[in-house]
C-alpha positions in Angstrom: 130.5 93.1 140.2 127.5 90.9 140.6 126.7 88.1 138.2 123.0 87.8 137.4 121.3 84.8 135.8 118.0 85.9 134.3 115.5 83.0 133.6 112.6 84.4 131.7 109.3 83.2 130.2 109.2 85.8 127.5 111.5 88.4 126.0 110.6 91.0 123.4 111.1 91.2 120.5 111.3 87.4 120.1 107.6 87.1 121.2 104.8 89.7 121.1 105.2 92.7 123.3 103.4 92.4 126.6 104.2 94.0 130.0 106.1 90.8 130.9 108.1 90.5 127.7 109.0 94.2 127.7 110.0 94.1 131.4 112.2 91.0 130.9 114.0 92.6 128.0 114.5 95.9 129.8 115.7 94.2 133.0 118.2 92.0 131.2 119.5 94.8 128.9 119.5 97.4 131.6 121.5 95.3 134.1 124.0 94.3 131.4 124.4 97.9 130.1 124.8 99.1 133.7 128.0 96.9 134.1 126.6 93.7 135.6 127.7 90.4 134.1 124.5 88.6 133.0 123.3 85.5 131.3 119.7 85.5 130.0 117.5 82.4 129.1 114.0 81.8 127.7 112.2 78.9 126.0 112.5 78.7 122.2 108.7 78.9 121.8 107.3 77.7 118.5 106.0 81.1 117.7 109.6 82.5 117.4 110.8 83.2 113.9 114.4 82.0 114.1 115.5 83.6 110.9 114.1 87.0 111.8 115.5 86.7 115.3 118.9 85.5 114.0 119.0 82.5 116.3 121.8 80.0 115.8 122.6 76.8 117.6 125.5 76.6 120.1 127.0 73.2 119.3 129.3 73.1 122.3 126.4 73.6 124.7 123.9 71.3 123.0 123.9 67.5 122.9 123.0 66.4 126.4 119.8 64.6 127.3 117.5 65.4 130.1 115.5 62.6 131.6 112.0 63.4 133.0 110.1 60.3 134.0 110.3 57.8 131.2 111.2 60.5 128.6 114.8 61.1 127.5 114.8 64.5 125.8 117.7 66.0 123.9 118.6 69.6 124.8 119.4 72.1 122.1 120.8 75.6 122.9 120.4 78.5 120.6 121.5 82.1 121.0 120.8 85.5 119.7 121.8 89.1 120.5 119.2 91.7 121.5 119.4 94.5 119.0 120.7 97.7 120.5 122.2 96.0 123.6 125.2 94.0 124.6 122.9 91.4 126.1 122.5 87.9 124.5 119.6 85.5 125.0 120.1 81.7 125.3 117.1 79.7 124.1 116.3 76.3 125.6 114.9 74.1 122.8 113.6 70.7 122.1 111.6 70.0 119.0 109.2 67.6 120.7 108.3 70.1 123.5 108.6 73.5 121.8 108.3 72.8 118.1 104.6 73.6 117.6 103.5 77.2 117.0 100.8 77.1 119.6 103.0 75.6 122.3 103.3 78.8 124.3 99.7 79.3 125.2 99.3 75.6 126.0 102.3 74.9 128.2 103.6 78.2 129.8 101.9 77.2 133.1 104.1 74.3 134.0 104.4 70.5 133.7 107.1 68.8 131.7 107.8 71.9 129.6 108.6 73.9 132.8 110.8 71.2 134.3 112.7 70.7 131.0 113.2 74.4 130.7 114.4 74.8 134.3 116.8 71.9 134.2 118.0 72.9 130.7 119.0 76.4 132.0 120.9 75.0 135.0 122.7 72.3 133.0 123.7 74.9 130.5 125.1 77.2 133.2 127.0 74.2 134.5 128.5 73.7 131.1 129.4 77.4 130.9 131.2 77.1 134.3 129.7 80.4 135.1 128.7 81.0 138.8 125.9 83.5 139.3 125.4 85.6 142.5 121.8 86.1 141.7 119.3 83.9 139.9 116.3 86.0 138.9 113.2 84.1 137.6 110.4 86.0 135.7 107.2 84.3 134.5 105.1 81.3 135.4 107.2 78.7 133.6 110.1 79.6 135.8 108.3 78.9 139.1 109.8 75.4 139.3 113.3 76.8 139.2 113.6 77.8 142.9 112.4 74.4 144.1 114.7 72.5 141.8 117.7 74.6 142.9 116.9 73.9 146.6 116.2 70.1 146.1 117.7 68.6 142.9 120.7 71.0 142.7 121.3 71.7 146.3 124.9 70.2 146.1 125.8 71.8 142.8 128.6 74.4 143.4 127.8 76.4 140.3 124.4 77.4 141.6 123.9 76.5 145.2 125.3 79.7 146.7 123.2 82.0 144.5 120.3 84.0 146.0 117.1 83.3 144.2 114.7 86.1 143.2 111.2 85.6 141.7 109.2 88.3 140.0 105.4 87.7 140.3 103.1 89.1 137.7 99.4 90.0 137.9 98.1 86.8 136.4 100.1 84.5 138.7 98.0 82.5 141.1 98.7 80.8 144.4 98.5 77.4 142.7 101.5 78.2 140.4 103.5 80.7 142.6 103.5 78.9 146.0 106.5 76.8 145.3 108.4 79.8 144.0 107.6 81.8 147.1 108.6 79.0 149.5 112.0 78.5 147.8 113.0 82.0 146.9 115.1 84.5 148.9 113.2 87.4 147.6 110.0 88.3 145.7 109.5 91.2 143.4 106.0 92.4 142.6 105.6 93.6 139.0 102.0 94.8 139.5 99.8 96.6 142.0 97.0 94.1 141.7 97.1 90.4 142.6 94.8 87.5 143.5 93.8 87.9 147.2 94.8 84.3 148.1 98.3 84.9 146.6 98.8 88.1 148.6 97.6 86.5 151.8 100.1 83.6 151.3 102.9 86.1 150.5 102.2 88.2 153.5 102.4 85.2 155.8 105.7 84.0 154.4 109.1 85.1 155.6 110.5 86.0 152.2 111.8 89.5 151.5 109.5 91.6 149.2 110.1 94.4 146.8 106.9 96.2 145.7 106.4 97.5 142.2 108.9 100.2 141.1 108.9 102.6 138.2 110.8 101.3 135.2 113.3 104.2 135.4 114.2 103.2 139.0 114.6 99.5 138.3 118.4 99.4 138.1 118.9 101.1 141.4 116.0 99.4 143.2 116.9 95.9 142.0 120.5 96.4 142.8 119.6 97.4 146.3 117.3 94.5 146.6 119.8 92.0 145.3 122.3 93.2 148.0 119.6 93.1 150.7 118.8 89.4 150.1 
């Protein structure tokens, strides 16, 4: 049985339904329901209604600080169950970074929010002592994850043997996605249409690529791709 760590920018129904948030939900739930052992993470965006989503803090996983530059930021971990599935979602939270309701539109593209999110996920997985076989990143805010895994966490036994997969979406650009392409073992295309510069860069890389597949075929196609990389 494969262990899959999903690191997502958005998951419905915690944020509005978009092609990305729906795909992230269906991928996590589908793999979990198909018998894979999964852990799923996303940022606790300020737009999320914690009461409606039934989020609650996991005290045993919270409490560490993550230092980025001169900042020393406390990490809070919250969790909720996706209705109708066995899958749970862990939320990376910090009031200073994610507390404002408009924070998602402003900071999904990167910077300190992306680094805190990436490192928060990895530090939480270390606390869980859970060793994934596959780390699957979905969304622009996750594009730092492959680089950090190869550089900052290269000697961390919990994650350094995992194969890293990144899904690219239509709005991703070469500016944000290049690092993810360079440091991933595989790339999945979620769209038929992309920026020409991005596609050129991807075609010149050595990374394995899975083109867009129909939703009903995802479980089989993703499983085959995971085994391939």
